[in-house]
TORKOL-43828 format. One record per atom (N, C-alpha, C): x, y, z. Coordinates in steps of 0.2 Angstrom, whole numbers, padded with zeros to 4 digits, always signed. Layout:
N
XYZ
...
This chain:
378
+0191+0046-0068
+0197+0042-0070
+0197+0041-0078
+0203+0039-0080
+0204+0038-0087
+0202+0030-0089
+0201+0029-0095
+0199+0022-0096
+0206+0018-0099
+0207+0013-0095
+0213+0009-0097
+0210+0003-0102
+0211+0004-0109
+0208+0000-0114
+0210-0008-0112
+0216-0009-0110
+0218-0016-0109
+0214-0019-0103
+0212-0015-0098
+0208-0018-0093
+0201-0019-0095
+0198-0014-0098
+0191-0014-0100
+0190-0020-0105
+0195-0021-0110
+0194-0026-0115
+0194-0033-0113
+0198-0034-0107
+0198-0040-0104
+0191-0043-0102
+0187-0038-0100
+0180-0040-0098
+0176-0043-0103
+0178-0042-0110
+0174-0044-0115
+0177-0049-0120
+0177-0055-0119
+0180-0060-0122
+0179-0060-0130
+0173-0058-0132
+0171-0058-0139
+0176-0053-0143
+0179-0048-0140
+0183-0044-0143
+0190-0047-0145
+0191-0053-0143
+0197-0056-0145
+0196-0059-0152
+0190-0060-0154
+0188-0063-0160
+0185-0059-0165
+0181-0054-0163
+0177-0049-0167
+0179-0042-0166
+0178-0038-0171
+0178-0031-0171
+0171-0029-0170
+0169-0027-0164
+0162-0026-0162
+0161-0019-0162
+0157-0016-0166
+0155-0009-0166
+0147-0009-0167
+0143-0013-0163
+0136-0014-0164
+0132-0013-0158
+0134-0009-0153
+0131-0008-0147
+0124-0006-0147
+0122-0002-0153
+0115+0000-0154
+0111-0006-0155
+0113-0012-0157
+0109-0018-0157
+0110-0022-0151
+0116-0024-0149
+0117-0027-0142
+0123-0024-0139
+0123-0023-0133
+0129-0021-0129
+0132-0028-0127
+0139-0028-0127
+0142-0034-0124
+0142-0034-0117
+0141-0039-0114
+0140-0040-0106
+0147-0042-0103
+0149-0038-0099
+0156-0039-0096
+0156-0045-0092
+0162-0048-0091
+0163-0055-0088
+0161-0054-0080
+0162-0048-0077
+0160-0047-0070
+0153-0048-0069
+0149-0045-0074
+0142-0045-0074
+0139-0053-0075
+0142-0056-0079
+0141-0063-0080
+0142-0067-0074
+0148-0066-0071
+0149-0069-0064
+0144-0067-0059
+0142-0061-0059
+0137-0059-0054
+0131-0062-0054
+0129-0064-0061
+0123-0068-0062
+0124-0075-0059
+0129-0078-0061
+0131-0085-0059
+0131-0085-0051
+0134-0080-0048
+0135-0080-0041
+0128-0080-0037
+0123-0077-0040
+0116-0077-0037
+0114-0084-0037
+0114-0088-0043
+0112-0095-0043
+0116-0100-0039
+0122-0098-0038
+0126-0102-0033
+0124-0101-0026
+0122-0095-0025
+0120-0093-0018
+0113-0097-0016
+0109-0097-0021
+0103-0100-0020
+0104-0108-0019
+0108-0111-0022
+0110-0118-0021
+0113-0119-0014
+0117-0114-0012
+0120-0115-0005
+0115-0114+0000
+0110-0110+0000
+0106-0108+0005
+0099-0111+0004
+0098-0114-0002
+0091-0117-0004
+0086-0112-0003
+0087-0106-0006
+0082-0101-0006
+0079-0099+0001
+0083-0101+0006
+0080-0099+0013
+0080-0092+0015
+0084-0088+0011
+0085-0081+0013
+0082-0076+0007
+0076-0079+0004
+0074-0076-0002
+0071-0068-0001
+0069-0067+0005
+0067-0060+0006
+0073-0055+0006
+0079-0058+0008
+0085-0054+0007
+0087-0052+0000
+0085-0056-0005
+0086-0055-0012
+0083-0048-0014
+0078-0046-0011
+0075-0040-0012
+0079-0034-0009
+0083-0035-0004
+0087-0030-0002
+0093-0029-0007
+0095-0035-0010
+0100-0034-0015
+0097-0030-0021
+0091-0031-0023
+0088-0028-0028
+0087-0020-0027
+0086-0019-0020
+0086-0012-0018
+0093-0008-0019
+0098-0012-0018
+0105-0009-0019
+0106-0008-0026
+0103-0012-0031
+0104-0011-0038
+0100-0004-0040
+0094-0004-0037
+0089+0002-0038
+0093+0008-0036
+0097+0008-0030
+0100+0014-0028
+0106+0016-0033
+0109+0011-0036
+0115+0012-0040
+0112+0015-0047
+0106+0013-0049
+0103+0016-0055
+0101+0023-0054
+0098+0024-0048
+0096+0031-0046
+0102+0035-0046
+0108+0033-0043
+0114+0037-0043
+0116+0039-0050
+0116+0034-0055
+0118+0035-0061
+0114+0040-0065
+0108+0041-0064
+0104+0046-0067
+0102+0052-0063
+0105+0052-0057
+0104+0058-0052
+0096+0058-0050
+0094+0052-0048
+0087+0052-0046
+0087+0049-0038
+0081+0048-0036
+0080+0045-0029
+0079+0037-0030
+0081+0033-0026
+0079+0026-0027
+0071+0025-0027
+0068+0029-0024
+0060+0029-0024
+0058+0030-0031
+0061+0033-0035
+0059+0035-0042
+0060+0029-0047
+0063+0023-0045
+0065+0018-0049
+0061+0012-0048
+0058+0009-0054
+0055+0003-0054
+0058-0002-0059
+0059-0008-0058
+0062-0013-0063
+0056-0015-0068
+0058-0015-0074
+0054-0018-0079
+0058-0022-0084
+0055-0027-0087
+0059-0031-0092
+0062-0028-0098
+0058-0022-0100
+0060-0019-0106
+0056-0012-0107
+0057-0008-0112
+0054-0002-0112
+0047-0002-0115
+0045-0008-0118
+0038-0009-0120
+0034-0010-0114
+0036-0013-0109
+0032-0014-0103
+0031-0007-0100
+0036-0003-0099
+0036+0003-0096
+0031+0008-0100
+0031+0008-0106
+0027+0012-0110
+0020+0009-0110
+0019+0003-0109
+0012+0000-0109
+0009+0002-0102
+0013+0002-0096
+0011+0004-0090
+0009+0011-0090
+0012+0015-0093
+0011+0022-0094
+0004+0023-0097
+0004+0020-0103
-0002+0021-0108
-0009+0018-0104
-0008+0013-0101
-0014+0009-0099
-0016+0013-0092
-0011+0016-0089
-0013+0019-0082
-0016+0026-0082
-0016+0029-0088
-0018+0036-0089
-0026+0036-0091
-0029+0041-0089
-0036+0041-0090
-0037+0045-0096
-0038+0042-0102
-0039+0045-0108
-0046+0046-0110
-0047+0051-0114
-0053+0053-0117
-0053+0054-0124
-0059+0052-0127
-0059+0052-0135
-0058+0059-0137
-0053+0060-0142
-0051+0066-0144
-0044+0069-0142
-0042+0065-0137
-0035+0066-0135
-0030+0064-0140
-0024+0066-0140
-0019+0064-0144
-0012+0063-0141
-0008+0059-0144
-0001+0059-0142
+0004+0061-0148
+0010+0063-0147
+0014+0065-0152
+0021+0061-0151
+0023+0059-0157
+0030+0056-0157
+0033+0058-0164
+0039+0055-0165
+0043+0057-0171
+0042+0051-0176
+0041+0053-0183
+0042+0049-0188
+0048+0045-0188
+0048+0039-0189
+0055+0035-0189
+0057+0033-0182
+0053+0034-0177
+0054+0032-0171
+0055+0024-0170
+0057+0022-0164
+0058+0015-0163
+0050+0012-0163
+0049+0006-0165
+0042+0004-0166
+0038+0005-0160
+0041+0004-0154
+0037+0005-0148
+0032+0011-0148
+0035+0017-0150
+0031+0023-0150
+0027+0023-0156
+0029+0020-0162
+0025+0020-0168
+0019+0016-0167
+0019+0011-0163
+0013+0007-0162
+0008+0009-0157
+0009+0015-0155
+0004+0018-0150
-0003+0018-0153
-0004+0019-0159
-0011+0019-0161
-0015+0012-0160
-0011+0007-0160
-0014+0000-0159
-0016+0000-0151
-0013+0004-0147
-0016+0004-0140
-0021+0009-0139
-0020+0014-0142
-0025+0020-0140
-0030+0022-0146
-0029+0019-0152
-0034+0021-0157
-0041+0019-0155
-0042+0013-0152
-0048+0010-0150
-0052+0015-0145
-0048+0019-0141
-0051+0024-0136
-0052+0031-0140
-0051+0031-0146
-0052+0038-0149
-0047+0042-0149
-0041+0040-0147
-0035+0044-0146
-0031+0044-0152
-0029+0050-0155
-0025+0050-0161
-0018+0050-0160
-0014+0048-0164
-0006+0048-0164
-0004+0052-0169
+0000+0057-0168
+0003+0062-0173
+0011+0061-0173
+0013+0060-0179
+0020+0059-0181
+0023+0065-0184
+0028+0067-0181
+0032+0073-0183
+0038+0071-0186
+0040+0075-0192
+0047+0073-0195
+0052+0076-0190
+0057+0072-0189
+0063+0074-0184
+0067+0080-0188
+0069+0084-0184
+0073+0090-0186
+0073+0095-0181
+0068+0099-0181
+0067+0105-0176
+0062+0103-0170
+0064+0105-0164
+0060+0103-0159
+0054+0108-0159
+0054+0114-0163
+0049+0118-0164
+0043+0114-0167
+0045+0110-0171
+0039+0106-0175
+0035+0102-0170
+0039+0099-0165
+0035+0095-0160
+0030+0100-0156
+0033+0106-0155
+0028+0111-0152
+0022+0113-0156
+0023+0113-0162
+0018+0115-0167
+0012+0109-0167
+0015+0103-0166
+0010+0097-0166
+0006+0096-0160
+0008+0100-0154
+0005+0099-0148
+0000+0104-0147
-0006+0102-0145
-0012+0107-0144
-0015+0105-0137
-0021+0108-0136
-0024+0108-0130
-0026+0100-0128
-0027+0096-0133
-0029+0089-0132
-0023+0084-0132
-0017+0087-0132
-0011+0082-0132
-0010+0080-0124
-0009+0074-0123
-0008+0071-0117
-0001+0069-0115
+0002+0067-0121
+0009+0064-0120
+0013+0065-0127
+0020+0066-0125
+0025+0066-0131
+0029+0060-0129
+0030+0055-0134
+0034+0049-0133
+0040+0049-0138
+0046+0049-0136
+0051+0048-0141
+0058+0046-0137
+0063+0044-0141
+0069+0041-0139
+0074+0047-0138
+0079+0046-0133
+0084+0051-0133
+0088+0051-0139
+0090+0045-0141
+0094+0044-0147
+0090+0039-0152
+0089+0041-0158
+0085+0037-0163
+0089+0031-0165
+0086+0025-0165
+0090+0019-0166
+0092+0018-0173
+0089+0022-0178
+0091+0021-0185
+0095+0026-0188
+0094+0032-0186
+0098+0038-0188
+0103+0041-0184
+0102+0040-0177
+0106+0043-0172
+0103+0050-0170
+0097+0052-0173
+0095+0059-0171
+0094+0059-0164
+0096+0065-0161
+0096+0066-0154
+0092+0073-0152
+0086+0073-0150
+0083+0080-0149
+0085+0083-0143
+0084+0090-0142
+0086+0093-0136
+0081+0092-0131
+0081+0087-0127
+0076+0085-0123
+0074+0090-0117
+0080+0093-0114
+0079+0097-0108
+0074+0103-0110
+0076+0107-0116
+0072+0112-0118
+0065+0110-0120
+0064+0104-0123
+0058+0102-0125
+0053+0100-0119
+0057+0097-0114
+0053+0095-0108
+0050+0101-0104
+0054+0107-0104
+0051+0113-0100
+0045+0116-0104
+0045+0116-0111
+0040+0118-0114
+0034+0114-0114
+0035+0107-0114
+0029+0103-0113
+0026+0103-0106
+0030+0104-0101
+0027+0104-0094
+0023+0111-0093
+0026+0116-0097
+0022+0122-0096
+0015+0122-0099
+0014+0117-0104
+0008+0116-0107
+0004+0110-0104
+0007+0107-0099
+0003+0101-0095
+0004+0095-0099
+0009+0094-0103
+0010+0088-0107
+0015+0083-0104
+0014+0077-0104
+0019+0072-0101
+0024+0071-0106
+0030+0069-0104
+0035+0067-0108
+0038+0060-0106
+0037+0055-0111
+0040+0049-0110
+0047+0048-0114
+0052+0046-0111
+0059+0046-0115
+0061+0039-0115
+0062+0036-0120
+0066+0029-0121
+0073+0031-0121
+0077+0028-0116
+0084+0030-0115
+0088+0023-0117
+0085+0018-0120
+0089+0012-0121
+0095+0013-0126
+0094+0018-0130
+0100+0019-0135
+0104+0025-0133
+0104+0026-0126
+0109+0032-0124
+0111+0030-0117
+0107+0029-0112
+0109+0029-0105
+0114+0023-0104
+0120+0025-0102
+0126+0020-0101
+0131+0023-0106
+0130+0025-0112
+0134+0028-0116
+0135+0036-0115
+0129+0039-0114
+0128+0046-0113
+0126+0047-0105
+0128+0052-0102
+0126+0054-0096
+0118+0056-0096
+0115+0055-0091
+0108+0057-0091
+0106+0059-0084
+0104+0065-0083
+0102+0069-0077
+0095+0070-0077
+0091+0067-0073
+0084+0068-0073
+0082+0075-0070
+0086+0077-0066
+0085+0084-0064
+0085+0089-0069
+0090+0088-0074
+0090+0093-0079
+0085+0092-0085
+0084+0086-0087
+0080+0084-0092
+0072+0084-0090
+0071+0081-0084
+0064+0081-0081
+0059+0077-0086
+0061+0071-0087
+0055+0067-0091
+0050+0065-0085
+0044+0064-0087
+0039+0061-0083
+0041+0054-0082
+0043+0051-0087
+0045+0044-0087
+0051+0043-0091
+0056+0039-0089
+0062+0037-0093
+0062+0030-0092
+0062+0026-0098
+0063+0019-0098
+0069+0017-0101
+0072+0012-0098
+0079+0010-0101
+0079+0002-0101
+0080-0001-0107
+0081-0008-0107
+0089-0009-0107
+0092-0012-0102
+0099-0012-0101
+0103-0016-0106
+0100-0019-0111
+0104-0024-0115
+0109-0020-0120
+0108-0014-0121
+0112-0010-0126
+0118-0006-0122
+0117+0000-0121
+0123+0004-0119
+0124+0003-0111
+0119+0000-0108
+0120-0002-0101
+0123-0008-0100
+0126-0012-0105
+0130-0018-0105
+0127-0023-0100
+0120-0024-0101
+0117-0029-0096
+0113-0034-0100
+0111-0039-0097
+0107-0045-0100
+0101-0042-0103
+0098-0045-0108
+0091-0044-0111
+0087-0046-0105
+0081-0042-0104
+0077-0043-0099
+0078-0039-0093
+0083-0036-0092
+0085-0032-0086
+0084-0024-0088
+0079-0021-0085
+0078-0014-0087
+0075-0011-0081
+0074-0004-0082
+0071+0000-0076
+0067+0006-0079
+0063+0009-0075
+0060+0015-0077
+0060+0020-0071
+0062+0026-0073
+0061+0031-0068
+0054+0034-0069
+0051+0035-0063
+0044+0038-0064
+0044+0044-0059
+0043+0050-0062
+0044+0056-0058
+0038+0056-0052
+0040+0059-0047
+0035+0059-0041
+0028+0062-0043
+0028+0067-0048
+0022+0070-0050
+0017+0065-0054
+0021+0061-0058
+0017+0056-0062
+0015+0051-0057
+0019+0048-0053
+0017+0043-0048
+0010+0045-0044
+0009+0051-0043
+0003+0054-0040
-0003+0053-0044
-0002+0052-0050
-0008+0051-0055
-0009+0045-0059
-0003+0041-0059
-0003+0035-0063
-0004+0029-0059
-0010+0026-0060
-0012+0020-0056
-0008+0014-0058
-0006+0009-0054
-0003+0003-0056
-0008-0001-0060
-0006-0005-0065
-0011-0009-0069
-0008-0016-0068
-0002-0017-0065
+0000-0024-0063
+0000-0025-0056
-0005-0029-0053
-0006-0030-0046
-0004-0037-0044
+0000-0038-0039
+0003-0044-0037
+0004-0044-0029
+0007-0049-0027
+0008-0050-0020
+0013-0045-0017
+0017-0041-0021
+0021-0036-0018
+0018-0029-0019
+0011-0029-0021
+0008-0022-0022
+0006-0019-0016
+0005-0023-0011
+0003-0020-0004
+0009-0018-0001
+0009-0012+0003
+0015-0009+0005
+0018-0013+0011
+0015-0018+0014
+0018-0022+0019
+0019-0029+0016
+0021-0029+0010
+0022-0036+0007
+0028-0040+0010
+0032-0037+0013
+0038-0041+0016
+0036-0045+0022
+0030-0044+0024
+0027-0049+0030
+0024-0055+0027
+0029-0059+0024
+0027-0065+0020
+0023-0071+0024
+0024-0070+0031
+0021-0075+0035
+0014-0074+0036
+0012-0068+0034
+0005-0066+0035
+0003-0061+0029
+0003-0063+0023
+0002-0058+0018
-0005-0055+0018
-0005-0049+0016
-0011-0045+0017
-0017-0048+0012
-0023-0049+0014
-0028-0051+0010
-0033-0045+0010
-0035-0043+0004
-0039-0038+0003
-0037-0033-0002
-0040-0027-0003
-0037-0022-0007
-0030-0019-0005
-0025-0020-0010
-0019-0017-0008
-0019-0010-0006
-0014-0008-0002
-0013-0001-0001
-0006+0000-0004
-0006+0004-0009
+0001+0005-0013
+0005+0010-0009
+0012+0008-0010
+0017+0012-0007
+0018+0018-0012
+0021+0024-0010
+0021+0030-0014
+0027+0029-0019
+0032+0025-0018
+0037+0024-0022
+0036+0020-0029
+0040+0021-0034
+0039+0018-0040
+0039+0010-0040
+0041+0007-0034
+0041+0000-0033
+0034-0003-0034
+0029+0002-0033
+0022+0000-0033
+0020-0003-0040
+0024-0001-0045
+0022-0004-0052
+0025-0011-0053
+0029-0014-0049
+0032-0020-0050
+0028-0026-0049
+0023-0026-0044
+0018-0031-0043
+0021-0037-0040
+0025-0041-0044
+0027-0048-0042
+0034-0049-0041
+0037-0055-0042
+0044-0056-0041
+0048-0053-0046
+0055-0053-0045
+0060-0050-0049
+0065-0055-0052
+0068-0053-0058
+0073-0058-0061
+0080-0056-0058
+0081-0059-0052
+0086-0057-0048
+0093-0058-0051
+0094-0064-0054
+0101-0065-0058
+0102-0059-0063
+0097-0058-0067
+0098-0052-0072
+0099-0046-0068
+0096-0044-0063
+0097-0038-0059
+0104-0038-0056
+0106-0043-0053
+0113-0043-0051
+0118-0042-0056
+0117-0044-0062
+0121-0043-0068
+0121-0035-0070
+0115-0033-0070
+0114-0026-0072
+0117-0021-0066
+0116-0023-0060
+0119-0019-0055
+0126-0019-0055
+0129-0025-0056
+0137-0025-0057
+0139-0021-0062
+0136-0021-0068
+0138-0017-0074
+0137-0009-0072
+0132-0007-0069
+0131+0000-0067
+0136+0002-0062
+0137-0002-0057
+0142+0000-0052
+0149+0001-0056
+0151-0003-0060
+0157-0003-0064
+0157+0004-0068
+0152+0005-0071
+0152+0011-0076
+0152+0018-0071
+0149+0017-0065
+0150+0023-0061
+0157+0024-0058
+0160+0018-0057
+0167+0018-0055
+0172+0021-0061
+0171+0019-0067
+0174+0022-0072
+0173+0029-0073
+0167+0031-0072
+0165+0038-0073
+0160+0039-0079
+0154+0041-0078
+0149+0042-0084
+0152+0048-0088
+0155+0053-0086
+0158+0058-0090
+0164+0055-0094
+0168+0051-0091
+0174+0048-0095
+0171+0043-0100
+0166+0039-0099
+0163+0035-0104
+0160+0039-0110
+0156+0044-0108
+0153+0048-0113
+0158+0051-0118
+0163+0054-0115
+0169+0057-0119
+0172+0052-0123
+0173+0046-0121
+0176+0041-0125
+0172+0039-0131
+0165+0038-0129
+0160+0036-0134
+0160+0041-0140
+0159+0047-0138
+0158+0053-0143
+0164+0054-0147
+0170+0053-0144
+0176+0054-0148
+0177+0048-0153
+0175+0042-0151
+0175+0037-0156
+0170+0038-0161
+0164+0040-0159
+0159+0041-0164
+0161+0046-0169
+0164+0052-0167
+0166+0057-0172
+0171+0054-0176
+0176+0050-0174
+0181+0047-0178
+0178+0042-0183
+0173+0038-0181
+0170+0034-0186
+0167+0038-0191
+0163+0043-0189
+0160+0047-0194
+0165+0050-0199
+0170+0052-0197
+0175+0055-0202
+0178+0050-0206
+0180+0044-0203
+0182+0039-0207
+0178+0036-0213
+0171+0036-0211
+0166+0033-0216
+0165+0039-0221
+0165+0045-0220
+0165+0050-0225
+0171+0050-0229
+0177+0048-0227
+0182+0048-0231
+0182+0042-0236
+0178+0037-0235
+0176+0032-0239
+0170+0033-0244
+0168+0039-0244
+0162+0041-0248
+0155+0041-0245
+0155+0040-0239
+0148+0040-0235
+0145+0047-0235
+0139+0047-0235
+0135+0053-0233
+0131+0052-0227
+0132+0057-0222
+0128+0057-0216
+0121+0057-0217
+0117+0053-0212
+0110+0053-0213
+0108+0060-0211
+0103+0063-0215
+0101+0070-0215
+0096+0071-0209
+0099+0072-0203
+0095+0074-0197
+0099+0079-0194
+0095+0084-0190
+0099+0089-0186
+0099+0086-0179
+0100+0090-0174
+0100+0087-0167
+0107+0088-0164
+0107+0085-0158
+0113+0086-0154
+0118+0080-0156
+0125+0081-0155
+0129+0075-0156
+0127+0069-0154
+0128+0063-0158
+0125+0057-0156
+0131+0051-0156
+0130+0046-0151
+0134+0041-0151
+0133+0036-0157
+0127+0036-0160
+0126+0032-0166
+0128+0035-0172
+0132+0032-0176
+0134+0035-0183
+0130+0031-0188
+0126+0035-0192
+0122+0032-0197
+0124+0036-0204
+0126+0032-0209
+0128+0035-0215
+0125+0031-0221
+0125+0034-0227
+0123+0031-0233
+0128+0031-0238
+0129+0025-0241
+0134+0025-0247
+0130+0025-0253
+0130+0030-0257
+0126+0031-0263
+0127+0025-0268
+0121+0022-0269
+0121+0016-0274
+0123+0009-0271
+0124+0009-0264
+0126+0003-0261
+0121+0001-0256
+0119-0006-0256
+0114-0008-0251
+0118-0009-0244
+0116-0005-0239
+0119-0006-0232
+0118-0013-0229
+0113-0017-0231
+0113-0023-0228
+0118-0028-0231
+0119-0027-0238
+0125-0031-0241
+0132-0029-0238
+0133-0022-0237
+0139-0020-0234
+0140-0023-0227
+0134-0023-0223
+0135-0025-0216
+0136-0033-0216
+0133-0036-0221
+0134-0044-0222
+0141-0045-0224
+0144-0041-0228
+0151-0043-0230
+0156-0041-0225
+0154-0036-0221
+0159-0035-0215
+0158-0040-0210
+0152-0043-0209
+0151-0049-0204
+0155-0055-0206
+0156-0056-0212
+0160-0062-0215
+0167-0060-0213
+0169-0054-0212
+0176-0052-0210
+0177-0051-0203
+0172-0053-0199
+0171-0053-0192
+0172-0045-0189
+0168-0041-0193
+0167-0034-0191
+0160-0033-0191
+0157-0032-0185
+0150-0031-0184
+0148-0024-0183
+0143-0022-0188
+0140-0016-0188
+0132-0018-0190
+0128-0013-0191
+0121-0015-0193
+0119-0011-0199
+0113-0013-0202
+0110-0009-0207
+0103-0007-0205
+0101-0001-0205
+0094+0001-0203
+0091+0006-0207
+0086+0004-0211
+0082+0009-0215
+0087+0013-0220
+0091+0010-0223
+0095+0013-0229
+0101+0015-0226
+0103+0015-0220
+0109+0017-0217
+0113+0012-0215
+0120+0012-0215
+0125+0008-0212
+0126+0011-0205
+0125+0008-0200
+0125+0010-0193
+0131+0008-0189
+0135+0012-0186
+0141+0010-0182
+0140+0013-0175
+0141+0009-0170
+0139+0012-0163
+0145+0009-0158
+0150+0013-0158
+0155+0011-0153
+0154+0012-0146
+0157+0008-0141
+0156+0010-0134
+0163+0010-0131
+0163+0011-0124
+0169+0012-0121
+0174+0006-0121
+0171+0000-0123
+0176-0005-0124
+0179-0005-0131
+0177-0001-0135
+0181+0000-0141
+0187+0005-0141
+0191+0005-0146
+0196+0010-0146
+0198+0011-0154
+0203+0015-0155
+0204+0017-0162
+0206+0011-0167
+0209+0006-0163
+0211+0000-0167
+0205-0003-0170
+0199-0003-0167
+0193-0006-0170
+0191-0002-0176
+0192+0005-0176
+0190+0009-0181
+0195+0008-0187
+0201+0007-0185
+0206+0006-0191
+0204-0001-0195
+0202-0006-0191
+0200-0012-0194
+0193-0011-0198
+0188-0007-0195
+0182-0006-0199
+0184-0002-0206
+0188+0003-0205
+0190+0007-0211
+0193+0002-0216
+0198-0002-0214
+0202-0006-0219
+0197-0011-0222
+0193-0014-0218
+0189-0020-0221
+0183-0017-0225
+0181-0011-0223
+0175-0008-0227
+0178-0005-0234
+0184-0003-0234
+0187-0001-0240
+0188-0007-0245
+0190-0012-0242
+0191-0018-0246
+0185-0021-0249
+0179-0020-0245
+0173-0023-0247
+0170-0018-0253
+0171-0012-0252
+0169-0007-0257
+0173-0008-0264
+0180-0009-0263
+0184-0009-0269
+0182-0016-0273
+0181-0021-0269
+0179-0028-0271
+0173-0028-0275
+0168-0024-0273
+0162-0023-0276
+0162-0019-0283
């Protein structure tokens, strides 16, 4: 289906007062998702939590929607509060040996760059590769590489590596691939069958237009067979629904990714995320990606007309537009635009613009007009 901008924009009241082009920082949460969150709390009041086991059935429906969005099985999906939690579960659950190494990209989101803090004490080295050619990642991988960890889209530059090709080469060498999809999934289509990450982690508060604290991880069946849970709670045992007689003793884990959740879930947040995901599926992931990428290209062209230089990175087309204005402080530019109720971001020397499917060309008209005024005024 095509996107009706008037219908979409009614879901986001902030757009009445702001020109919002900052999804890479926070995605706006649609009114229907806010209502879904509130409905959960009203339901709890109505039934005094007497049906709490049924809340997990609701969560499983959200799990199924997420699986549909990324072409996975519901058994592959576990809920996490953020991508840091997912990466921590992966790193802590593997059997590392001194002399092993992990590979990431220089300029990655700090989650990946902070891996030495977790693994250095075990004698595991972290290698940072300059973004550009995927062949450079291949060159950094050797017989002791256990994991490559990177984002589908870099948060600061918009760099987007060719993950599917990289994944195949890594798997041929027995190396695991962790992908942070927080800066892409929801804005871009993601098919785990094509990309084949061992783990994909997504915090839904950006492109998945969900509340902070609502996230998920996809854990491939092959990784689940070797990754031990490190969070153990009352839902770890495979028969945890028998709450009248909870299991006492060593838990027997289920084979699904749910085994990594351990305890209770943030049901209100999950209702909101599930509502947002269902809506995006209804609109159509292909339609959303086409709209996002069209707007990103338009933004890139407009900024270059104003004298911007693109961030010097190769890679696939990106929904994040990062540019430099020679001789100008991007933080000052972003601050001046904010005073004019136009929201973008500054990251590591770049002015960053990140439109979503709730934006249209009128937002870019306003960005161009106000930015031109800011530049001329300076």
